C-alpha positions in Angstrom: 0.0 0.0 0.0 2.9 2.3 0.7 5.9 2.9 -1.7 9.1 1.2 -0.5 11.1 4.4 -0.8 9.0 6.1 1.9 9.6 5.4 5.6 6.8 5.9 8.0 7.3 8.4 10.8 6.2 6.4 13.8 4.2 8.1 16.5 5.1 8.2 20.2 1.9 7.9 22.1 1.6 8.6 25.8 -1.6 9.1 27.8 -3.5 9.3 24.4 -1.3 12.2 23.3 0.5 11.8 19.9 4.0 13.0 19.2 6.3 12.9 16.2 9.9 14.2 15.5 10.2 17.9 14.6 12.6 20.8 14.9 12.1 24.3 16.5 14.7 26.9 15.4 16.9 24.0 14.3 16.7 22.1 17.6 15.4 18.6 17.5 12.4 17.8 19.6 9.1 16.0 19.7 6.0 17.8 18.4 2.6 17.2 20.0 0.2 16.7 17.1 -3.0 18.7 17.6 -5.3 18.9 14.6 -7.9 20.5 16.9 -5.7 23.6 17.5 -5.8 26.6 15.2 -2.4 28.0 16.4 0.9 26.3 17.4 2.3 26.4 20.9 5.9 26.3 22.1 7.1 25.5 25.6 8.9 28.2 27.7 12.2 26.4 27.3 12.0 26.4 23.5 10.8 30.0 23.6 14.0 30.8 25.5 15.1 34.4 25.2 13.1 35.0 22.0 11.4 38.4 21.9 7.7 38.4 22.6 5.8 39.7 19.5 2.3 40.0 21.0 -0.4 38.1 22.9 -2.9 35.5 21.8 -6.2 34.4 23.3 -7.3 30.7 23.2 -10.8 29.6 23.9 -11.8 26.1 24.8 -14.9 24.2 26.0 -14.0 25.0 29.7 -12.5 28.5 29.5 -10.0 30.8 27.9 -6.3 31.7 28.3 -4.2 34.6 27.1 -0.5 33.8 26.3 2.5 35.6 25.0 3.5 35.0 21.4 6.9 34.4 19.8 8.1 33.9 16.2 9.8 30.6 15.5 10.8 28.4 12.6 9.4 24.9 12.7 10.3 21.8 10.6 7.9 18.8 10.4 8.1 15.9 8.0 10.5 17.8 5.7 8.4 20.9 5.5 9.8 24.1 7.0 7.4 26.8 8.4 9.3 30.1 8.9 8.3 32.9 11.2 5.4 31.0 12.7 3.5 33.0 15.4 3.3 30.5 18.3 1.9 31.1 21.8 4.1 30.3 24.8 2.4 28.0 27.3 3.6 25.7 30.1 0.2 24.2 30.7 1.0 20.6 29.9 0.7 17.2 31.4 3.8 15.6 32.9 5.5 13.3 30.4 8.6 11.1 30.8 10.2 12.9 27.9 10.6 16.5 26.7 8.6 18.0 23.8 9.0 21.5 22.5 6.1 22.4 20.2 2.4 21.6 19.8 1.7 21.7 16.0 -1.7 23.0 15.0 -4.0 22.0 12.1 -2.4 24.6 9.8 1.1 22.9 10.0 -0.1 19.3 10.1 -2.5 19.7 7.1 -0.1 22.0 5.1 0.8 19.1 2.9 -1.3 16.0 2.1 -0.7 13.6 5.0 -1.7 10.1 6.1 -2.5 9.2 9.7 -2.2 5.4 9.9 -3.6 4.2 13.1 -3.0 0.6 12.1 0.8 0.9 12.4 0.7 4.1 14.4 2.6 6.4 12.0 2.2 9.4 9.8 3.4 9.6 6.1 3.2 12.1 3.2 0.3 11.2 0.9 2.7 10.7 -2.0 3.8 7.5 -0.2 0.5 5.8 -1.1 0.7 3.1 -3.7 -2.8 1.7 -4.2 -5.4 0.7 -1.7 -9.2 0.7 -1.3 -9.7 4.3 -0.1 -13.2 5.7 0.5 -14.0 9.4 0.2 -15.3 11.1 3.3 -17.5 14.2 3.1 -15.4 16.9 4.7 -14.8 20.6 5.1 -11.5 22.3 5.9 -12.4 25.5 7.9 -10.6 28.8 7.4 -8.8 28.4 10.7 -7.3 25.1 9.4 -9.5 22.5 11.3 -11.0 19.6 9.5 -14.7 18.7 9.8 -16.0 15.3 8.7 -19.5 14.1 8.0 -20.2 10.9 9.8 -23.5 9.4 10.9 -25.4 7.7 13.7 -28.8 6.2 13.4 -29.1 7.4 9.8 -28.5 11.0 10.9 -25.6 13.0 9.6 -23.2 14.4 12.2 -20.5 17.1 12.0 -17.4 15.6 13.5 -14.1 17.5 14.3 -11.0 15.4 13.7 -8.9 16.3 16.8 -5.7 14.4 17.5 -5.1 16.7 20.4 -8.2 15.4 22.3 -7.2 12.3 24.2 -10.8 11.5 25.0 -13.5 12.2 22.5 -16.3 14.7 23.2 -20.0 14.7 22.5 -21.6 18.1 22.2 -24.3 18.1 25.0 -26.2 20.9 23.1 -27.1 18.5 20.3 -27.2 15.1 22.2 -30.9 14.6 21.9 -30.8 15.1 18.1 -28.1 12.5 17.5 -28.7 8.9 16.8 -25.9 7.6 19.0 -26.2 5.5 22.1 -24.7 6.9 25.2 -24.2 4.7 28.3 -22.9 5.5 31.8 -19.1 5.3 32.2 -16.8 6.8 34.8 -15.7 10.1 36.2 -12.3 11.7 35.8 -10.4 15.0 35.9 -9.9 16.7 32.5 -7.5 19.5 31.5 -8.2 21.4 28.3 -5.9 23.4 26.0 -6.1 26.4 28.4 -5.0 24.5 31.4 -8.5 24.6 32.9 -9.4 21.4 34.9 -12.8 20.0 35.6 -14.3 16.7 36.8 -16.3 15.2 34.0 -18.1 11.9 33.6 -17.0 9.9 30.6 -19.7 8.0 28.7 -19.5 4.9 26.5 -20.6 5.9 22.9 -21.9 3.4 20.3 -23.3 3.7 16.8 -21.0 6.3 15.2 -20.5 5.3 11.6 -18.2 6.3 8.7 -19.7 5.1 5.4 -20.0 1.4 5.7 -17.7 1.2 8.7 -18.8 1.4 12.3 -16.4 3.0 14.8 -16.0 0.6 17.8 -17.5 1.8 21.1 -15.4 4.5 22.7 -15.4 6.7 25.8 -16.4 10.4 25.4 -17.2 13.3 27.6 -20.6 15.1 27.2 -19.9 18.8 27.3 -21.5 21.8 25.8 -19.3 23.1 23.0 -21.3 26.3 22.6 -18.3 28.7 23.0 -16.3 26.7 20.5 -19.1 26.6 18.0 -19.6 30.4 18.4 -15.9 31.0 17.8 -15.7 28.8 14.7 -19.1 29.7 13.3 -19.7 26.0 12.7 -21.8 23.3 14.3 -19.9 20.5 16.0 -21.7 17.3 17.1 -18.7 15.2 18.0 -15.0 15.8 18.6 -13.3 12.6 17.4 -10.4 12.2 19.8 -7.3 10.0 19.9 -9.1 7.2 21.8 -11.7 6.7 19.1 -9.0 6.9 16.4 -6.9 4.3 18.0 -9.9 2.0 18.6 -10.9 2.3 15.0 -7.4 1.5 13.7 -8.2 3.2 10.3 -5.9 5.0 7.8 -6.8 8.6 7.1 -5.6 10.7 4.2 -6.0 14.5 4.5 -5.5 16.7 1.4 -6.4 20.3 2.2 -5.4 21.6 -1.2 -7.9 19.3 -2.9 -10.4 19.6 -0.1 -10.7 15.9 0.3 -10.4 13.2 3.0 -10.0 9.5 2.3 -10.2 6.6 4.7 -9.3 2.9 4.5 -9.6 0.0 6.9 
């Protein structure tokens, strides 16, 4: 399925967060891949003594945060992004390794890319050599995020593909209109992109489908995404997080230039 002259970039996965090799201002590091973010983030250590160029506000489901901004050069999968405006934030989970940058949808989808959750790797789309790919109705928003059309109970759902969300999210504002089955789960503390923490009950979700494929049951939080919908100007029914992606084990191809998304089992 992949050409032999292309080597996969294998993902490092810890606590449902996905990382891949990158460089920040020429320094090698790991990048946290977050297709649900509309702006990149660098850690204070990698921001170092760089001059601050402004401030940036980030809004999430739980709250908002204002951060300082620096200009950095970032390299990911052979693509160099120069003078990227990145916010500086130290709100991150503890990891047994260092990472320097959180890449947003703009950088990740800048070139056609494949997320392969069967072998846990990312590849450039030109590595593809055949395969039974299916087209997924999709929409790349102006801020870079990718919305997919999936379904449950015969009803279409707007689904945000968000590798930065460890646990998926069901928008409580639209829950009664969806055809999904939501069962009781467990309660846990959750920290969002702004560093805000809340205790939320995770539910077990069944019935989400993608074409002829059914996504295996996965855990999800039921939270009102009203502030996020207001910011994006777009309805969101489901945030498909890393846990659902890993359970599904699918291969996804994102081609923003051609406004298409393909998927294969």
